C-alpha positions in Angstrom: 44.6 2.1 -48.5 41.1 0.5 -48.2 38.9 0.3 -51.3 35.3 1.6 -51.4 32.4 -0.2 -53.0 28.8 0.9 -53.2 25.4 -0.8 -53.7 22.3 0.9 -55.0 18.8 -0.7 -55.5 15.3 0.4 -56.3 12.5 -2.2 -56.7 10.2 -0.2 -59.0 11.4 0.6 -62.5 9.4 3.8 -62.3 11.7 5.0 -59.5 14.6 5.1 -62.0 12.7 7.3 -64.5 13.4 10.9 -65.1 12.0 13.1 -62.3 12.6 10.4 -59.6 15.3 11.0 -57.1 15.9 7.4 -55.8 19.2 6.9 -57.5 20.4 10.5 -57.0 19.5 10.4 -53.4 21.3 7.2 -52.7 24.4 8.2 -54.6 24.6 11.7 -53.0 24.6 10.3 -49.5 27.2 7.6 -50.4 29.5 10.1 -52.0 29.2 12.5 -49.1 30.3 9.8 -46.6 33.2 8.5 -48.8 34.4 12.1 -49.2 34.2 12.7 -45.5 36.2 9.5 -44.8 38.7 10.3 -47.5 38.0 7.1 -49.4 37.9 7.0 -53.2 34.9 5.4 -54.8 35.5 4.4 -58.3 32.7 4.2 -60.9 33.5 0.5 -61.6 33.0 -0.3 -57.9 29.3 0.9 -57.9 26.8 -2.0 -58.2 23.3 -1.1 -59.1 20.1 -3.2 -59.3 17.3 -1.7 -61.4 13.7 -2.8 -60.7 14.6 -5.8 -58.5 12.9 -6.6 -55.3 14.7 -7.0 -52.0 11.6 -8.5 -50.3 11.9 -11.9 -52.0 15.7 -11.9 -52.2 15.8 -11.6 -56.0 18.7 -9.1 -55.9 20.8 -11.6 -53.8 20.1 -14.5 -56.2 20.4 -12.9 -59.6 21.1 -9.2 -59.3 24.3 -7.1 -59.0 24.2 -7.7 -55.2 25.0 -11.4 -56.0 28.1 -10.2 -58.0 29.1 -8.0 -55.0 28.7 -10.9 -52.5 30.6 -13.3 -54.8 33.6 -10.8 -54.8 33.5 -10.6 -51.0 33.3 -14.4 -50.6 36.2 -14.9 -53.0 38.1 -12.2 -51.1 38.6 -10.1 -54.2 37.0 -7.5 -51.9 39.5 -7.7 -49.1 39.6 -7.4 -45.4 39.5 -3.7 -44.4 37.5 -2.6 -47.5 34.2 -0.7 -47.3 30.8 -1.3 -48.7 28.4 1.7 -48.7 24.6 1.4 -48.9 21.9 3.9 -48.1 20.3 1.6 -45.6 20.1 -2.1 -44.6 16.8 -2.5 -46.5 18.6 -1.8 -49.8 20.5 -5.0 -49.2 17.5 -7.0 -48.1 13.9 -6.8 -47.0 13.6 -10.5 -46.3 12.7 -11.9 -42.9 15.0 -10.8 -40.1 17.1 -14.0 -40.0 17.7 -14.0 -43.7 18.6 -10.3 -43.7 21.0 -10.7 -40.8 22.7 -13.7 -42.5 23.4 -11.6 -45.5 24.9 -8.8 -43.4 27.1 -11.2 -41.4 28.3 -12.8 -44.7 29.8 -9.4 -45.4 31.1 -8.7 -42.0 32.7 -12.1 -41.4 35.1 -11.4 -44.3 36.4 -8.4 -42.5 34.5 -5.9 -44.8 33.0 -2.8 -43.1 29.4 -2.0 -44.0 28.4 1.6 -43.8 24.7 2.8 -44.0 24.7 6.4 -45.1 21.2 7.3 -44.0 22.2 7.1 -40.3 26.0 7.1 -40.5 26.2 3.6 -38.8 29.2 1.4 -39.4 28.9 -2.4 -39.0 32.1 -4.5 -38.7 33.5 -7.7 -37.3 35.4 -5.7 -34.7 32.2 -4.3 -33.3 30.5 -7.7 -33.2 28.4 -7.9 -30.0 24.9 -7.7 -28.6 24.4 -4.0 -29.3 25.2 -4.4 -33.0 23.1 -7.6 -33.3 20.1 -6.0 -31.7 20.3 -3.0 -33.9 20.5 -5.2 -37.0 17.6 -7.3 -35.8 15.4 -4.3 -35.2 16.2 -2.6 -38.6 15.8 -5.9 -40.5 12.5 -6.7 -38.9 11.1 -3.2 -39.5 12.2 -3.3 -43.2 10.6 -6.6 -43.7 7.3 -5.6 -42.1 7.2 -2.3 -44.0 7.7 -4.2 -47.3 5.1 -6.8 -46.4 2.6 -4.1 -45.6 3.3 -2.3 -48.9 2.9 -5.5 -50.8 -0.5 -6.3 -49.2 -1.7 -2.7 -49.8 -0.5 -2.8 -53.5 -2.2 -6.1 -54.1 -5.4 -4.9 -52.5 -5.4 -1.6 -54.4 -4.7 -3.4 -57.7 -7.5 -5.9 -57.2 -9.9 -3.1 -56.3 -8.8 -1.2 -59.4 -9.5 -4.2 -61.6 -12.9 -4.7 -60.0 -13.9 -1.1 -60.6 -12.6 -1.3 -64.2 -14.7 -4.4 -64.8 -17.9 -3.2 -63.2 -17.7 0.6 -63.8 -15.0 0.9 -66.5 -12.9 3.1 -64.2 -9.5 3.6 -65.7 -6.5 2.7 -63.5 -3.5 2.6 -66.0 -3.9 5.7 -68.0 -0.1 6.4 -67.7 0.7 3.5 -69.9 -1.8 2.9 -72.8 -1.0 0.4 -75.5 0.0 1.3 -79.1 -2.8 3.0 -81.0 -4.4 4.4 -77.9 -3.8 7.5 -75.8 -5.2 8.7 -72.5 -7.0 12.1 -72.4 -6.2 13.4 -68.8 -8.7 16.2 -69.0 -11.6 14.0 -69.9 -10.2 10.9 -68.1 -10.8 8.5 -71.0 -8.9 6.5 -73.6 -8.9 7.7 -77.2 -7.8 6.1 -80.5 -4.6 7.4 -82.1 -5.8 7.1 -85.7 -2.4 7.0 -87.4 -1.2 4.1 -85.2 -4.6 2.4 -85.2 -4.6 2.3 -89.0 -1.3 0.4 -88.9 -3.0 -2.2 -86.7 -6.0 -2.5 -89.0 -3.6 -2.9 -92.0 -1.8 -5.7 -90.1 -5.0 -7.7 -89.5 -6.2 -7.1 -93.1 -2.8 -8.4 -94.3 -2.8 -11.5 -92.0 -6.0 -12.7 -93.8 -3.9 -13.4 -96.9 -0.2 -13.6 -96.0 1.9 -14.7 -93.0 3.3 -12.6 -90.2 6.8 -12.1 -91.7 5.4 -10.6 -95.0 2.9 -8.6 -93.1 5.6 -7.0 -90.8 7.8 -6.3 -93.8 5.0 -4.5 -95.7 3.7 -2.5 -92.7 7.2 -1.5 -91.6 7.7 0.4 -94.9 5.5 3.2 -93.5 4.8 2.6 -89.8 5.8 4.8 -86.9 7.1 1.9 -85.0 9.1 -1.1 -86.1 6.8 -4.1 -85.8 8.1 -7.5 -84.7 6.7 -11.0 -84.3 6.4 -10.3 -80.6 4.3 -7.2 -81.2 1.9 -9.2 -83.4 1.6 -11.9 -80.7 0.9 -9.2 -78.1 -2.0 -7.9 -80.3 -3.5 -11.4 -80.5 -3.0 -12.4 -76.9 -4.1 -9.3 -75.1 -7.0 -8.5 -77.4 -6.8 -4.9 -76.5 -7.5 -4.1 -80.2 -11.0 -5.5 -79.5 -11.4 -3.2 -76.5 -10.4 -5.8 -73.9 -7.9 -5.4 -71.0 -6.0 -8.6 -70.1 -5.7 -8.6 -66.3 -2.8 -10.5 -64.8 -1.6 -11.6 -61.4 1.6 -13.0 -59.8 1.8 -16.7 -59.3 3.8 -18.4 -56.5 7.0 -17.9 -58.5 6.3 -14.2 -58.8 5.7 -14.6 -62.6 2.8 -12.8 -64.3 0.0 -15.1 -65.3 -3.3 -14.6 -67.0 -6.2 -13.8 -64.7 -9.2 -12.6 -66.8 -10.2 -10.2 -69.6 -12.0 -6.9 -68.8 -14.4 -6.2 -71.7 -15.0 -2.8 -73.2 -12.1 -1.2 -71.3 -10.3 0.4 -74.3 -11.9 1.9 -77.5 -12.2 -0.8 -80.1 -9.6 -0.5 -83.0 -10.4 -3.7 -85.0 -13.8 -5.2 -85.7 -14.5 -8.7 -84.3 -15.1 -9.9 -87.9 -11.7 -8.7 -89.1 -9.9 -10.1 -86.0 -11.6 -13.5 -86.4 -10.9 -13.7 -90.1 -7.2 -12.9 -89.5 -6.9 -15.5 -86.7 -8.7 -18.2 -88.8 -6.4 -17.6 -91.8 -3.3 -17.9 -89.6 -4.6 -21.2 -88.2 -5.3 -22.5 -91.7 -1.8 -21.6 -92.9 -0.3 -23.3 -89.8 -2.0 -26.6 -90.7 -0.6 -26.7 -94.3 1.3 -29.9 -95.0 3.5 -28.4 -97.7 6.5 -26.1 -97.2 7.7 -22.8 -98.7 5.9 -19.7 -99.7 2.6 -20.3 -101.4 0.8 -18.2 -104.0 -2.5 -17.0 -102.7 -5.3 -19.2 -104.3 -8.6 -18.7 -106.2 -6.8 -17.1 -109.1 -9.2 -18.5 -111.7 -12.2 -16.2 -111.3 -13.9 -18.0 -114.3 -14.1 -21.3 -112.5 -17.3 -23.2 -113.5 -18.2 -20.3 -115.8 -16.1 -20.8 -118.9 -16.6 -22.9 -122.0 -14.9 -23.5 -125.4 -16.9 -21.8 -128.2 -15.9 -24.5 -130.7 -17.0 -27.7 -128.8 -18.7 -26.4 -125.7 -16.3 -28.3 -123.4 -14.9 -26.9 -120.2 -11.7 -25.0 -120.4 -8.8 -25.9 -118.1 -6.9 -23.3 -116.1 -3.1 -24.0 -116.3 0.1 -22.3 -115.5 3.4 -22.4 -117.4 6.8 -20.9 -116.7 8.7 -19.3 -119.5 12.6 -19.5 -119.9 12.9 -16.3 -117.8 11.1 -17.9 -114.9 7.9 -15.9 -115.3 4.7 -17.8 -114.7 1.9 -17.3 -117.2 -1.6 -18.7 -116.7 -3.5 -20.1 -119.7 -6.9 -21.5 -120.6 -6.9 -24.6 -122.7 -9.9 -26.6 -124.1 -10.4 -29.9 -122.3 -11.0 -31.9 -125.4 -7.9 -30.5 -127.1 -5.7 -31.6 -124.3 -7.3 -34.9 -123.4 -8.3 -36.3 -126.8 -6.1 -37.0 -129.8 -8.6 -35.9 -132.3 -10.1 -33.2 -130.1 -10.9 -29.6 -130.5 -8.5 -27.3 -132.6 -9.2 -24.3 -130.3 -5.7 -22.8 -129.4 -5.0 -22.0 -125.9 -4.9 -18.3 -124.8 -3.6 -16.4 -121.8 -5.8 -15.8 -118.7 -5.2 -12.1 -118.8 -6.9 -11.8 -122.1 -10.1 -13.3 -120.6 -9.7 -11.0 -117.7 -9.4 -8.1 -120.1 -12.7 -9.1 -121.8 -14.5 -9.0 -118.5 -13.0 -5.6 -117.7 -14.3 -4.4 -121.1 -17.8 -5.7 -120.3 -17.8 -3.9 -116.9 -16.4 -0.7 -118.4 -19.2 -0.6 -120.9 -22.0 -1.5 -118.4 -20.9 1.1 -115.8 -20.1 4.0 -118.2 -23.4 3.6 -120.0 -25.3 3.6 -116.8 -26.6 7.1 -117.3 -28.8 5.8 -120.1 -30.3 3.1 -117.9 -33.6 3.8 -116.3 -33.7 2.6 -112.6 -37.4 1.7 -113.1 -36.3 -1.0 -115.6 -34.1 -2.7 -113.1 -36.8 -5.2 -112.0 -37.3 -6.4 -115.6 -35.7 -9.7 -116.5 -33.3 -9.3 -119.4 -33.9 -11.6 -122.4 -32.0 -9.7 -125.1 -28.6 -8.3 -125.9 -30.0 -4.7 -125.7 -31.3 -5.0 -122.1 -28.5 -7.2 -120.6 -26.3 -4.2 -119.7 -29.2 -2.8 -117.6 -29.3 -6.0 -115.6 -25.5 -6.3 -115.4 -25.3 -2.7 -114.1 -27.9 -3.6 -111.5 -26.0 -6.8 -110.5 -22.6 -5.0 -110.3 -23.8 -2.0 -108.3 -26.7 -3.6 -106.3 -29.9 -1.8 -105.1 -30.3 0.0 -101.8 -32.3 -2.9 -100.5 -29.4 -5.3 -101.2 -27.0 -3.0 -99.5 -29.2 -2.7 -96.4 -29.5 -6.5 -96.2 -25.7 -7.0 -96.6 -25.1 -4.3 -94.0 -27.5 -6.0 -91.6 -25.9 -9.4 -92.1 -22.4 -7.9 -91.4 -23.7 -6.1 -88.3 -25.3 -9.3 -86.8 -22.3 -11.3 -87.7 -20.0 -8.9 -85.9 -22.3 -9.0 -82.8 -22.2 -12.7 -82.9 -18.4 -12.8 -83.1 -18.2 -10.3 -80.3 -20.3 -12.5 -78.0 -18.2 -15.6 -79.0 -15.1 -13.7 -78.2 -16.6 -12.8 -74.8 -17.4 -16.5 -74.3 -13.8 -17.5 -75.1 -12.5 -14.9 -72.7 -14.8 -16.2 -69.9 -13.8 -19.8 -70.6 -10.2 -18.8 -70.4 -10.9 -17.0 -67.1 -12.5 -20.1 -65.7 -9.1 -21.9 -66.2 -7.4 -19.3 -64.0 -9.5 -20.3 -61.0 -7.2 -23.1 -60.0 -8.9 -23.5 -56.6 -12.1 -24.7 -58.3 -14.1 -21.8 -56.8 -15.8 -19.8 -59.5 -17.4 -16.5 -58.6 -21.2 -16.3 -59.2 -20.7 -13.2 -61.4 -18.7 -15.2 -63.9 -21.2 -18.0 -64.0 -24.0 -15.5 -64.6 -22.0 -13.7 -67.3 -21.3 -17.1 -69.1 -25.0 -18.0 -69.0 -26.1 -14.6 -70.4 -23.5 -14.7 -73.1 -24.6 -18.2 -74.2 -28.2 -17.0 -74.5 -27.1 -14.0 -76.6 -25.1 -16.3 -78.9 -28.1 -18.6 -79.5 -30.4 -15.6 -80.4 -27.8 -14.0 -82.8 -27.2 -17.4 -84.5 -30.9 -17.7 -85.2 -31.1 -14.1 -86.5 -28.1 -14.6 -88.8 -29.5 -17.9 -90.1 -32.7 -16.1 -91.1 -30.9 -13.3 -92.8 -28.7 -15.7 -94.7 -31.8 -17.5 -96.0 -33.2 -14.2 -97.2 -29.9 -13.4 -98.8 -29.7 -16.7 -100.6 -32.9 -15.9 -102.5 -31.3 -12.7 -103.9 -28.6 -12.3 -106.6 -25.1 -11.7 -105.3 -23.8 -8.3 -106.2 -20.2 -7.1 -106.4 -21.1 -3.6 -105.4 -18.6 -2.0 -107.8 -18.9 1.1 -110.0 -16.0 0.8 -112.4 -13.5 -1.7 -113.8 -10.9 -0.3 -111.4 -13.1 -1.7 -108.5 -12.8 -5.1 -110.3 -9.0 -4.8 -110.4 -9.0 -4.0 -106.7 -11.1 -7.1 -106.0 -8.7 -9.3 -107.9 -5.8 -8.2 -105.7 -7.1 -10.2 -102.8 -8.2 -13.8 -102.5 -11.5 -12.8 -100.9 -12.1 -10.5 -103.8 -11.4 -13.1 -106.4 -13.7 -15.6 -104.7 -16.4 -12.9 -104.6 -16.1 -12.4 -108.4 -16.3 -16.1 -109.0 -19.4 -16.4 -106.8 -20.9 -13.4 -108.7 -20.7 -15.4 -112.0 -21.9 -18.8 -110.6 -24.7 -17.4 -108.4 -26.1 -15.2 -111.1 -25.6 -17.9 -113.8 -23.3 -15.8 -116.0 -21.1 -17.8 -118.3 -18.5 -17.1 -120.9 -17.7 -18.9 -124.1 -14.3 -18.1 -125.7 -12.5 -18.7 -129.0 -9.1 -17.2 -129.9 -7.7 -16.1 -133.2 -3.9 -16.3 -132.7 -2.9 -14.4 -135.9 -5.2 -11.5 -135.2 -4.7 -11.8 -131.4 -8.5 -11.5 -131.3 -10.4 -13.0 -128.4 -14.1 -13.6 -129.1 -16.4 -14.0 -126.2 -20.1 -15.0 -126.1 -21.8 -14.1 -122.8 -24.7 -16.1 -121.4 -27.1 -15.0 -118.7 -29.3 -17.7 -117.3 -28.4 -19.9 -120.2 -29.5 -17.3 -122.8 -27.0 -15.8 -125.2 -27.1 -12.0 -124.4 -23.9 -10.4 -125.7 -20.8 -10.8 -127.8 -17.4 -9.1 -127.3 -14.6 -9.2 -129.9 -11.4 -7.7 -128.5 -7.9 -7.4 -129.9 -4.9 -7.4 -127.6 -1.3 -6.4 -128.2 1.4 -9.0 -127.7 3.0 -7.2 -124.8 1.2 -5.7 -121.8 -2.2 -6.6 -123.1 -4.0 -4.9 -120.2 -2.1 -1.7 -120.3 -5.3 0.3 -121.3 -6.7 -0.7 -117.9 -3.7 0.5 -116.1 -2.2 -3.0 -115.5 1.4 -3.5 -116.5 1.7 -7.1 -115.4 -1.2 -9.2 -114.1 1.3 -12.1 -113.6 2.6 -10.7 -110.4 -0.2 -12.5 -108.7 0.9 -15.9 -110.1 4.7 -15.7 -109.4 
């Protein structure tokens, strides 16, 4: 009793999706013929290639067809057995000679080939001119059809990319990237806010921690499960910046970069955020040490703290207790370095941080009594310092407008630099050395815009440097939020140094009292005496353990 085998192939993965009948059609015709011939076709004898082309012979070299041919050559599929296919072009769409060679490989082993679309049977017994001519005609027609389709697809694809670049015409609405959907009624892409926020969170996190920690954190609440590959896709394609990364097939049929199409998708992430995240990742990659590192700039009082006893600088140090918990301390320089130095005892960093929170709390909660008309008056006394401090903490509308303008120009500059990088990368794709005039024109225009924006940003930075730096906070909770990030901690330290605010500390160990003298522009303006409990000293500010940032 002969054994039946079947081969099914479709070159486009879309043909195998729900609603497509390619597989069902091929199987239905094969089953009809095997039933008519009274030959049983077992499930394990059905070979199927999904999304593999027959035009370049991929299925013969690496697909299930290769497995089928190997069984025939090794004679595990024996003389007298049958192989069923819908048509010759399911086996091959290569040039006529190559397609015929493949068919005769089957027939020469005594296997009968049956094409169900026309009911033809090809066998070694029928070997002759009539069968050879028929195979030649069918093979040639299949190859020409496939070649024509390939040329048309390539032409249509190139035209679609050209229209997308010049007129922003959408050509792939059926498959938008994560965070973006396609509105069929209005024929435009739209941001899916819930998904887009995950992406923004990822870039914010990448500014401070690595990819692994970022993925772990975001996956706690995300709709999808993020992987390293997903993050790389965000960075490579730049679709989060609104770009579409166009690709083409190289001589090996592999997809390679061709060019970026700008402003194709709605922008999810700002150019500033994207740039900061990428720069941080590069800096971490160039570190020479190994292992997880605590985020830096933890000492917000750097260059702004003195010892009240001897006026020397105070050193910022960290010590690990027997339980492995790291505690940061301040210690007078002369006490540590000199034998007969200062007798000022060291004290924990979180106590100094608590004094600053107390100062901010007082300044912001008493703001209702501050007359905005007095903001331009320079403070020279304890009584008026809180007016100035409130002004410095919250900033004026003019300060906010300047910072907003600087951020806007900076983002425009980064946008143009991103375009410039994309254009330069596109130049590399023109391997024949012929660069279209449109690309050269776009590169020149982009360079001119970059020069103009750099001049504008430089002028704004000069204007900003003459003003006091503001934290733009309205409560001590905002200070706590700033301390959670390295950028925030750096901003607090810059606030002290740029505004010439300094702190002079002394600590009473028995009373657990930290006394702080505050100086503004070298003038003593305030004093804070604050007691702290031994455990959880910052509990009143809602902080159970500040040391989490040091471990």
